[in-house]
C-alpha positions, 0 to 999 in steps of 0.5 A: 831487264833491258833486252836487246832483241836482235831480229825484232822485225822477224816472225818471232821478234814481232810477237815477242817484243810486246810480250816482253814489254808487257812483263815490264822489260825494256826492249831495244829492237835491232834489225836491218829495218828495225828501231835500231837499224843495223846490218848484223854482218857489219861488226863495227855497226853491231858493236856500236849498237850493243854498246849504246843499248847497254842491255842486260840480255841479248835475245838472238832471233835473227834469220834470213829466210824470207826468200828461202836462201839457205846459204844467206841464212847460214852466213847470218848464223856464222857472221852475224852471230859472231858479231853479235856475241863479240859485241855482247861480251865487249859490253859486259852482257852476261846472258844470251838467248839464241834461236837454233833448229831441231833438225840439225842432228845426226842420224838415228832411229829415235827422236833426238835429244839435246845430247845427240850430236849435230850432223857435222859430217853431212854432205851438201847442201845439208852441210851448209845448214848444219855448219851454220847452226854449229857456228851459231851455237859455238859462239853463243856458248861463250857467254857466261849464261846462254840458252840455245832454243832448238826450235821445231819446224815453225807453223802458224801466222806469218810462217812458211807453214801458214794458210797463205805461206810459202809452203802452202803455195809449194804444196798447191804446186805439187812441190811438197813431199808426203814421205817418210821423213820425220819432223817435229813441229812447233806453233809460232806462239809456243816458240815465242813463249819459250823465248820469254821463259828462257830468260830464267832458264839455266844455261844449256841447249833446249829442244823446243817442239811439240809432243808428236814427231811425225812423218811427212806422210802424216802431217803434210796432208793434214797441213794441206787440208788446213791450208785449203790446198790439195795434198800430194800423194803419199810416197813410200821409201826410207826416211833420211837418217837425220830426219828423225824429229826431236824430243821435248822431254827435257823442256817439259820435265826439267824446265816446266815448259808446256806447249799450248799446242802439244800436237800439230793436229791441234795446232793445224786446226787454228790455221 
């Protein structure tokens, strides 16, 4: 297949492109500083790039998180995704696979499933993130065939949660909480493997995360130990209702996706 990989220079894109090529796919990399250099906020430029690429599939792995600017990332999800989907549909592309997140769900007591609604009524600053996710997913659903990958919190080489990553630096400065909020984590290699597999998955939303949602009071000290920095003090209190983690039951049982690192405990040992 001819695959337009939007976000080819990102953390996932850099690892994804060689895997796709090894499987015999022809990959056209699109990014601000990529082989096809395009600002995805420029609709005309995106339309021309997709038209010229003539892809069978568009793989959307675009983010704008290098500086931690969540508003900029949300704008990319809204505007950039809209431009990319419009261009894909105009070019006759049937399948779009897109990156989303697994922590935009509404409050609840158990790990969220794909049927759990998004937290559309969230207050700011969370509303900026959730609104961007909702806009991205709504646009992607317009494709005849679409898969939305709701990734857990990524860790591993070149992510924020790497030994030399941003969150290790924040932890060393005492700026990471070890509290009751629950997260689902995901090794970067498992995120990439899921994107490859999604080329053949039926349309729908898929939680892509490991098997063990955990409170920050559990996983943050383990991450800090793996990163070689001092762990923060464990704090008590109630968790935020939306900080519930996500279930990968659908991906495992219905799609046959098995993470190489089924728990952050195993994955952190590789940092």
